[in-house]
C-alpha angles and dihedrals in degrees: 000000000000092000089068099049094107095042119100116245120244089255091054091046088057088058093050107071089163089065090054089047090052090051091050089052090054102261104162094201092053090050090048092052092050092049095048093047092054103034096094096051097041094046092052093049094047092046090050087064100040102031091208126102098212094046090047093054092046094049092045091054091052090047091055091051090053092046096050091045089063102026090118087065091059105116100182094244086135129016118283088243092057091044092052092043092055092050091049093047092049090050091050093049091049090052091048092052090048091051091050091050090049092050090050090050095046097087090049091050092047093245120145091209138002108258120220121188104230127223104247116257125205120240118272090241089067094046114060092174090061092045090056090049091059092072109129098252095050089047089055090049091052092047092049091049092048089052093060117103109260096250090056095037096061093050092045093051093046097046105032109022097033095031099226118163122245089257093051091048091049090053093044099047098028093233133137114261091242090056091050091052094046094048092047091052092051092045091052091050092052091047092049091050090054100039104020106193099349096100130073133098092005090072090083089069097048117119095010118203106179139100115027096002093049092047093046095053092043092054092044090057092045090051093048089051087058101254126132121231 
């Protein structure tokens, strides 16, 4: 996480309207700060829907492009973090629906398997954060989370892995508070059944998106917005 030490948190961004104004005016450094401060949360949420690293990075990049294209329309009715999260989740759900349609059409088209062009990933040797995340326990946590039914998985990632409050999760997923609590309870039970006592504080490091991966996606968005490094 050291690569993000000088990047404002999403909560701090929400208290810095001048940073948003700079981004709207086309300030590349302001845009870069906003992206880096939200990458971890948005990546985890998108991946909770798609369950695929490459697809999650590709969709997240597209979500940022959509968000910055209409950032001037952001009115502050919710936090910037919630606003960006909704855009990213919608993009992920659209990709998931498209993948399902393609899989259904595959037999008709004579395809053995729907083919998705992946977003290129760097090698693990260039990404120590990802290497660390491959430790056996974190791998088991990721597998157990991926195995959750989607309706439980999104709540589990938001509340436990990302650490959002019930209120923040309600706003993000547009669910009643009682539903959030019920789904979280069932998700925890499923996780415990699969992992027993192997989960706990390590959850905060599951699905890392920092260091090289965070920087790479940030610069890809900056480049696609037409800014030079």
